[in-house]
C-alpha positions as CSV (number, residue, x, y, z in Angstrom):
1,X,-16.2,-40.1,1.4
2,X,-13.0,-38.5,0.1
3,X,-10.6,-39.3,-2.7
4,X,-7.1,-38.5,-1.8
5,X,-4.6,-38.8,-4.7
6,X,-6.5,-42.0,-5.7
7,X,-7.0,-43.3,-2.1
8,X,-10.6,-43.8,-0.9
9,X,-11.1,-42.4,2.6
10,X,-14.3,-43.4,4.5
11,X,-14.3,-41.4,7.7
12,X,-17.4,-43.1,9.1
13,X,-16.0,-46.6,8.6
14,X,-12.5,-45.3,9.6
15,X,-10.9,-46.9,6.5
16,X,-8.5,-45.9,3.7
17,X,-8.4,-48.1,0.7
18,X,-6.7,-48.4,-2.7
19,X,-7.5,-51.1,-5.3
20,X,-8.4,-54.2,-3.3
21,X,-6.5,-53.3,-0.1
22,X,-8.2,-51.6,2.8
23,X,-6.7,-50.4,6.1
24,X,-8.6,-49.8,9.3
25,X,-7.4,-46.6,11.1
26,X,-7.3,-46.2,14.8
27,X,-9.8,-43.4,16.0
28,X,-7.2,-40.7,16.5
29,X,-5.5,-41.3,13.1
30,X,-8.9,-41.3,11.5
31,X,-9.9,-38.0,13.1
32,X,-6.5,-36.5,12.2
33,X,-6.8,-37.5,8.6
34,X,-10.4,-36.1,8.5
35,X,-9.1,-32.7,9.7
36,X,-6.3,-32.7,7.2
37,X,-8.4,-33.5,4.2
38,X,-10.7,-30.7,5.2
39,X,-7.6,-28.3,5.1
40,X,-5.4,-29.6,2.3
41,X,-2.2,-27.8,1.3
42,X,-2.5,-25.6,4.4
43,X,0.1,-25.2,7.1
44,X,-1.6,-26.5,10.2
45,X,0.1,-25.6,13.5
46,X,0.5,-28.3,16.2
47,X,-1.7,-26.1,18.5
48,X,-4.4,-25.9,15.9
49,X,-4.5,-29.6,15.3
50,X,-4.5,-30.4,19.0
51,X,-7.4,-28.0,19.6
52,X,-9.4,-29.2,16.7
53,X,-8.8,-33.0,16.7
54,X,-8.6,-33.7,20.4
55,X,-12.0,-32.9,21.9
56,X,-10.3,-32.8,25.3
57,X,-8.4,-29.6,25.7
58,X,-5.6,-31.2,27.7
59,X,-3.2,-33.4,25.8
60,X,0.5,-33.7,25.3
61,X,2.5,-33.0,22.1
62,X,3.5,-36.7,22.1
63,X,-0.1,-37.7,21.4
64,X,-0.1,-35.7,18.2
65,X,3.4,-37.0,17.2
66,X,2.1,-40.6,17.8
67,X,-1.1,-40.0,15.8
68,X,0.9,-38.6,12.8
69,X,3.2,-41.5,13.0
70,X,0.3,-44.0,13.0
71,X,-1.4,-42.2,10.1
72,X,1.9,-42.2,8.0
73,X,2.3,-45.9,8.6
74,X,-1.3,-46.7,7.6
75,X,-0.8,-44.6,4.4
76,X,2.5,-46.3,3.6
77,X,0.7,-49.7,3.7
78,X,-1.2,-48.6,0.6
79,X,2.0,-47.4,-1.1
80,X,5.3,-45.8,0.2
81,X,4.6,-42.7,-1.9
82,X,1.5,-41.9,0.2
83,X,3.6,-41.7,3.4
84,X,5.0,-38.4,2.1
85,X,1.5,-36.8,1.9
86,X,2.0,-35.5,5.4
87,X,4.8,-33.0,5.3
88,X,6.4,-31.7,8.5
89,X,7.2,-28.0,8.5
90,X,9.8,-27.4,11.3
91,X,8.5,-24.9,13.9
92,X,5.4,-24.4,11.9
93,X,3.4,-27.7,11.9
94,X,2.2,-30.0,9.2
95,X,0.9,-29.7,5.6
96,X,-1.3,-32.3,3.9
97,X,0.1,-32.2,0.3
98,X,-2.7,-33.9,-1.6
99,X,-5.5,-33.3,-4.0
100,X,-8.7,-34.0,-2.2
101,X,-12.0,-34.6,-3.9
102,X,-15.3,-34.9,-1.8
103,X,-17.6,-37.4,-3.3
104,X,-21.1,-35.8,-3.8
105,X,-23.8,-36.8,-1.5
106,X,-27.2,-37.9,-3.0
107,X,-29.8,-35.1,-2.6
108,X,-32.3,-35.8,0.1
109,X,-35.1,-33.8,-1.7
110,X,-35.0,-33.9,-5.5
111,X,-36.3,-31.3,-8.0
112,X,-39.4,-32.5,-9.8
113,X,-39.1,-31.4,-13.5
114,X,-42.7,-32.4,-14.2
115,X,-45.2,-29.6,-14.5
116,X,-48.7,-29.6,-13.0
117,X,-51.1,-28.5,-15.7
118,X,-54.3,-26.7,-14.7
119,X,-57.0,-26.8,-17.2
120,X,-58.9,-23.4,-17.2
121,X,-62.4,-25.0,-17.7
122,X,-63.7,-23.1,-14.7
123,X,-62.7,-20.8,-11.9
124,X,-63.4,-23.5,-9.3
125,X,-61.2,-26.0,-11.0
126,X,-58.5,-23.4,-11.3
127,X,-58.7,-22.5,-7.7
128,X,-58.5,-26.2,-6.7
129,X,-55.4,-26.6,-8.9
130,X,-53.8,-23.6,-7.2
131,X,-54.6,-25.1,-3.8
132,X,-53.2,-28.4,-4.8
133,X,-50.0,-26.8,-5.9
134,X,-49.7,-24.8,-2.7
135,X,-50.4,-28.0,-0.7
136,X,-47.7,-30.0,-2.5
137,X,-45.3,-27.1,-2.2
138,X,-45.9,-26.9,1.6
139,X,-45.3,-30.7,1.9
140,X,-42.0,-30.4,-0.1
141,X,-40.8,-27.4,2.0
142,X,-41.7,-29.0,5.3
143,X,-39.9,-32.2,4.2
144,X,-36.9,-30.2,3.1
145,X,-36.8,-28.3,6.4
146,X,-37.1,-31.5,8.5
147,X,-34.4,-33.1,6.4
148,X,-32.1,-30.2,6.8
149,X,-32.7,-29.9,10.5
150,X,-32.0,-33.6,10.9
151,X,-28.9,-33.3,8.8
152,X,-27.7,-30.4,11.0
153,X,-28.3,-32.5,14.1
154,X,-26.5,-35.4,12.7
155,X,-23.6,-33.3,11.6
156,X,-23.2,-32.3,15.3
157,X,-22.8,-35.9,16.3
158,X,-19.2,-37.2,16.6
159,X,-19.2,-40.7,15.0
160,X,-16.2,-41.7,17.0
161,X,-17.4,-40.9,20.5
162,X,-19.6,-42.9,22.8
163,X,-21.2,-42.0,26.1
164,X,-21.9,-44.3,29.0
165,X,-24.8,-42.9,31.2
166,X,-24.6,-44.4,34.6
167,X,-27.2,-47.1,35.3
168,X,-30.4,-46.1,37.1
169,X,-31.2,-47.9,40.3
170,X,-33.1,-47.6,43.6
171,X,-31.0,-46.0,46.4
172,X,-30.0,-49.3,47.9
173,X,-28.4,-50.4,44.6
174,X,-27.0,-47.1,43.4
175,X,-23.4,-48.1,44.5
176,X,-23.7,-51.2,42.3
177,X,-25.2,-49.3,39.4
178,X,-22.4,-46.7,39.5
179,X,-19.6,-49.3,39.9
180,X,-20.8,-51.5,37.1
181,X,-21.2,-48.5,34.8
182,X,-17.7,-47.3,35.4
183,X,-16.2,-50.8,35.1
184,X,-17.9,-51.6,31.8
185,X,-17.1,-48.1,30.4
186,X,-13.4,-48.5,31.3
187,X,-13.2,-51.8,29.5
188,X,-14.8,-50.3,26.3
189,X,-12.2,-47.5,26.4
190,X,-9.3,-49.9,26.6
191,X,-10.3,-51.4,23.2
192,X,-9.4,-48.1,21.5
193,X,-12.0,-48.2,18.7
194,X,-14.4,-45.8,20.5
195,X,-13.8,-43.1,23.1
196,X,-16.4,-43.4,25.8
197,X,-17.1,-40.8,28.5
198,X,-18.9,-41.7,31.7
199,X,-21.7,-39.2,32.5
200,X,-24.2,-39.0,35.3
201,X,-27.2,-37.5,33.5
202,X,-28.7,-38.7,30.2
203,X,-29.9,-35.3,29.2
204,X,-26.5,-33.7,28.5
205,X,-24.7,-32.2,25.6
206,X,-22.2,-35.0,25.7
207,X,-25.0,-37.6,25.3
208,X,-26.6,-35.6,22.4
209,X,-23.3,-35.4,20.5
210,X,-22.2,-39.0,20.9
211,X,-22.8,-41.5,18.2
212,X,-23.7,-44.2,20.7
213,X,-25.1,-44.0,24.1
214,X,-24.9,-47.0,26.5
215,X,-27.0,-47.1,29.6
216,X,-29.5,-49.3,31.5
217,X,-31.3,-49.9,34.7
218,X,-30.9,-52.2,37.7
219,X,-34.1,-53.5,39.2
220,X,-35.6,-56.5,40.9
221,X,-37.2,-59.2,38.6
222,X,-39.1,-61.8,40.5
223,X,-37.3,-60.8,43.7
224,X,-33.9,-61.3,41.9
225,X,-31.6,-58.4,41.0
226,X,-31.3,-57.9,37.2
227,X,-29.7,-55.3,34.8
228,X,-31.4,-54.2,31.6
229,X,-28.6,-52.9,29.4
230,X,-29.0,-51.2,26.0
231,X,-27.1,-49.3,23.3
232,X,-28.8,-46.4,21.5
233,X,-27.6,-45.1,18.2
234,X,-28.0,-41.3,17.8
235,X,-27.3,-41.5,14.1
236,X,-30.2,-43.8,13.3
237,X,-32.3,-42.8,16.3
238,X,-32.9,-46.3,17.5
239,X,-31.8,-48.9,20.0
240,X,-29.3,-51.3,18.4
241,X,-29.1,-53.6,21.4
242,X,-31.0,-54.5,24.6
243,X,-30.5,-57.4,26.9
244,X,-31.3,-58.4,30.5
245,X,-28.6,-59.9,32.8
246,X,-29.1,-61.6,36.2
247,X,-27.0,-60.0,39.0
248,X,-27.0,-62.9,41.4
249,X,-24.0,-63.5,43.6
250,X,-22.7,-66.4,41.6
251,X,-22.4,-64.4,38.3
252,X,-22.2,-60.7,39.3
253,X,-18.4,-60.5,39.0
254,X,-18.5,-62.0,35.4
255,X,-21.4,-59.9,34.1
256,X,-19.2,-57.1,32.9
257,X,-17.2,-59.6,30.7
258,X,-20.5,-61.0,29.4
259,X,-21.8,-57.6,28.5
260,X,-18.5,-56.6,26.8
261,X,-18.8,-59.7,24.6
262,X,-22.4,-58.7,23.7
263,X,-21.2,-55.2,22.9
264,X,-18.5,-56.6,20.6
265,X,-21.1,-58.6,18.7
266,X,-23.7,-55.8,18.6
267,X,-21.2,-53.3,17.2
268,X,-19.4,-55.8,15.0
269,X,-16.1,-54.6,16.4
270,X,-13.5,-57.2,17.4
271,X,-12.2,-56.6,21.0
272,X,-8.8,-57.6,22.4
273,X,-9.7,-60.4,24.8
274,X,-6.1,-60.6,26.2
275,X,-6.7,-57.0,27.4
276,X,-10.1,-58.0,28.9
277,X,-8.4,-60.9,30.8
278,X,-5.8,-58.5,32.2
279,X,-8.5,-56.0,33.2
280,X,-10.5,-58.7,35.0
281,X,-7.5,-59.2,37.3
282,X,-7.9,-55.6,38.5
283,X,-11.3,-56.4,40.2
284,X,-12.0,-58.9,43.0
285,X,-13.8,-62.2,42.1
286,X,-15.3,-62.7,45.5
287,X,-18.9,-61.4,45.4
288,X,-18.6,-59.7,48.8
289,X,-15.4,-57.9,47.9
290,X,-16.8,-57.1,44.5
291,X,-19.8,-55.4,46.2
292,X,-17.5,-53.7,48.7
293,X,-15.3,-52.1,46.1
294,X,-18.3,-50.7,44.4
295,X,-19.6,-49.3,47.7
296,X,-16.3,-47.6,48.2
297,X,-16.2,-46.2,44.6
298,X,-19.7,-44.8,45.0
299,X,-18.9,-43.2,48.4
300,X,-15.8,-41.6,46.9
301,X,-17.9,-39.8,44.3
302,X,-20.3,-38.2,46.8
303,X,-17.6,-35.9,48.1
304,X,-18.5,-35.1,51.7
305,X,-16.2,-35.5,54.6
306,X,-18.2,-38.4,55.9
307,X,-18.4,-40.2,52.5
308,X,-14.7,-39.8,51.8
309,X,-13.8,-41.2,55.2
310,X,-16.2,-44.1,54.5
311,X,-14.6,-44.7,51.1
312,X,-11.1,-44.8,52.5
313,X,-12.1,-47.3,55.2
314,X,-13.9,-49.5,52.6
315,X,-10.9,-49.5,50.3
316,X,-8.8,-50.5,53.4
317,X,-11.0,-53.5,53.8
318,X,-10.7,-54.5,50.2
319,X,-6.9,-54.0,50.1
320,X,-6.4,-55.9,53.3
321,X,-7.8,-59.0,51.6
322,X,-6.6,-58.3,48.1
323,X,-3.5,-55.9,48.3
324,X,-2.7,-56.0,44.6
325,X,-5.8,-54.3,43.3
326,X,-4.3,-51.2,41.7
327,X,-7.6,-49.4,41.1
328,X,-8.7,-49.7,44.7
329,X,-5.3,-48.3,45.9
330,X,-5.4,-45.4,43.4
331,X,-9.0,-44.5,44.3
332,X,-8.1,-44.6,48.0
333,X,-5.2,-42.2,47.5
334,X,-7.3,-39.8,45.4
335,X,-10.2,-39.9,47.9
336,X,-7.7,-39.0,50.7
337,X,-6.4,-36.1,48.6
338,X,-9.8,-34.7,47.9
339,X,-10.7,-35.2,51.6
340,X,-7.7,-33.1,52.6
341,X,-8.7,-30.4,50.1
342,X,-12.2,-29.9,51.7
343,X,-11.0,-30.5,55.2
344,X,-7.3,-29.7,55.5
345,X,-5.1,-32.1,57.4
346,X,-7.9,-34.7,57.7
347,X,-5.3,-37.2,56.6
348,X,-1.8,-36.4,57.9
349,X,1.3,-36.5,55.7
350,X,2.8,-39.8,57.0
351,X,-0.5,-41.5,56.3
352,X,-0.7,-39.9,52.8
353,X,2.8,-41.1,52.1
354,X,1.8,-44.6,53.2
355,X,-1.2,-44.6,50.9
356,X,0.9,-43.5,47.9
357,X,3.6,-46.0,48.7
358,X,1.0,-48.8,48.8
359,X,-0.1,-47.8,45.3
360,X,3.5,-47.7,44.0
361,X,4.1,-51.1,45.5
362,X,1.6,-52.8,43.2
363,X,3.2,-54.1,39.9
364,X,0.5,-54.3,37.2
365,X,1.4,-54.8,33.6
366,X,-1.6,-52.8,32.4
367,X,-2.0,-49.6,34.4
368,X,-5.5,-48.2,34.7
369,X,-6.2,-44.5,33.9
370,X,-7.0,-43.8,37.5
371,X,-3.4,-45.0,38.4
372,X,-2.0,-42.2,36.2
373,X,-4.5,-39.7,37.7
374,X,-3.2,-40.6,41.1
375,X,0.4,-40.1,39.9
376,X,-0.6,-36.7,38.4
377,X,-2.1,-35.6,41.6
378,X,1.0,-36.7,43.6
379,X,3.3,-34.9,41.2
380,X,1.3,-31.7,41.4
381,X,1.4,-31.8,45.2
382,X,5.1,-32.1,45.0
383,X,5.3,-29.0,42.9
384,X,6.0,-30.6,39.6
385,X,3.2,-29.6,37.2
386,X,5.1,-30.7,34.0
387,X,5.3,-34.2,35.4
388,X,1.7,-34.1,36.4
389,X,0.8,-33.1,32.9
390,X,2.8,-36.0,31.5
391,X,1.0,-38.5,33.8
392,X,-2.4,-37.0,33.0
393,X,-1.9,-37.3,29.3
394,X,-1.3,-41.1,29.8
395,X,-4.7,-41.3,31.7
396,X,-6.4,-39.4,28.9
397,X,-4.9,-41.6,26.3
398,X,-7.4,-44.3,27.5
399,X,-10.4,-42.3,28.9
400,X,-11.4,-39.1,30.4
401,X,-13.3,-38.6,33.7
402,X,-14.7,-35.7,35.7
403,X,-11.7,-36.1,37.9
404,X,-9.2,-35.9,35.1
405,X,-10.9,-32.8,33.7
406,X,-10.6,-31.1,37.1
407,X,-6.9,-32.0,37.3
408,X,-6.4,-30.7,33.7
409,X,-8.2,-27.5,34.7
410,X,-6.0,-27.0,37.8
411,X,-2.8,-27.5,35.7
412,X,-4.0,-25.1,33.0
413,X,-5.0,-22.5,35.7
414,X,-1.5,-22.8,37.3
415,X,-0.1,-22.2,33.8
416,X,-2.3,-19.1,33.6
417,X,-4.3,-20.6,30.8
418,X,-7.6,-19.6,32.2
419,X,-9.6,-20.3,29.0
420,X,-8.4,-23.9,28.8
421,X,-9.0,-24.2,32.5
422,X,-12.6,-23.0,32.1
423,X,-13.2,-25.6,29.3
424,X,-11.9,-28.4,31.5
425,X,-14.0,-27.4,34.5
426,X,-17.1,-27.1,32.4
427,X,-16.5,-30.4,30.8
428,X,-16.1,-32.0,34.3
429,X,-19.4,-30.5,35.4
430,X,-21.1,-31.7,32.2
431,X,-20.0,-35.2,33.1
432,X,-21.0,-35.0,36.7
433,X,-23.4,-32.0,37.2
434,X,-23.7,-31.7,40.9
435,X,-22.5,-29.7,43.9
436,X,-19.7,-32.2,44.7
437,X,-18.0,-31.5,41.4
438,X,-18.1,-27.8,42.1
439,X,-16.7,-28.5,45.6
440,X,-13.7,-30.3,44.1
441,X,-13.1,-27.6,41.5
442,X,-13.1,-24.9,44.1
443,X,-10.8,-26.7,46.5
444,X,-8.4,-29.3,44.9
445,X,-4.7,-28.3,45.2
446,X,-5.6,-24.6,45.8
447,X,-8.7,-22.4,46.0
448,X,-10.5,-21.6,42.6
449,X,-13.0,-18.8,42.3
450,X,-16.0,-20.5,40.6
451,X,-17.5,-17.2,39.5
452,X,-14.3,-16.3,37.6
453,X,-14.9,-19.4,35.4
454,X,-18.6,-19.0,35.0
455,X,-19.4,-21.9,37.3
456,X,-21.8,-20.0,39.6
């Protein structure tokens, strides 16, 4: 908790308040304010803020400008005078002109002012007293050490980040597990309250540092397919939600919406159901097509010549029946691009143009992040890295993926920003730690020496 010129700022609840009025901040405005209150009355450069506030190393200046604008508007709702707390220093950055007070935290281990008296009636009693004191001291020290270690661990957790670990499943259901994980994670990200990253392994740094971890397992229950879904809270070290869902053909396409509603209730965070309805239109309702698109999505992430050819053909089948599915068209184009990177000219230029034109012919009022990733790839292939950067920032405004991190790394490398490129590549690998990720890093757009970036 912080006091900022009389304003109460609770970074965990993402609120600022004054008197009886309370304002809920969006995640980026909250993180920006937290960084500024930790550095009051200091000139903070745009580069410094972007590096510190945005956990992703690749983001446009527009994202910072928008976050500053959002924060100023929120402060102004508590009083117009608070809007001027954020001062712009032309060509230098921003200064947070405020008096900041950190509210003291209650001590976890208190000092005991009482004194243990040892009566010197005998040497034995004295020795027992000394042992008792030593024993109590050992307990207090151990408790203090565990408390401090827990506090350090908790301080390393980002309260605004969430991780979605792909569902576990037997090999025959892995495509469904992966597809449902990606679909639900995408819907959570569109709500804006949390930033959720899809990772492939539970034991990863991203999972350890996230406040909430979503995951589950697909298995057969009485010969019927079912999903056990749960949410684990790293801050309290406990499951805050667990539920089983049937995955029968008649309900499988509606299960993501049901789960999202349950997430909304479990986290007590209101979701925008208009957005959810729009997102539902980006996936097929027919169970066979729903299953087919997840098979294609799974195949596109294996990254072999055979799997990528298979993914493209499966997407062709889906789009033949439902030609307005933007996500399927975008994933098909990206799969073809990656295929060409590991086997040059596997898909000839006229066909690549057809695949891209097919994507651009779809008019969707709410573009998916993968749509912007496809546009970023296309722009880079046309020799326009600045335009690719612009498109990628739009994708990252909603969610990051291992693919977006590789694209970010390639753009940074082309700009001769090898340090930023290395961060992006390593983050991509932390999300999807397998040989296929390394294969794409080494070949997409141009050859990259993995050893140079510490990837081998």
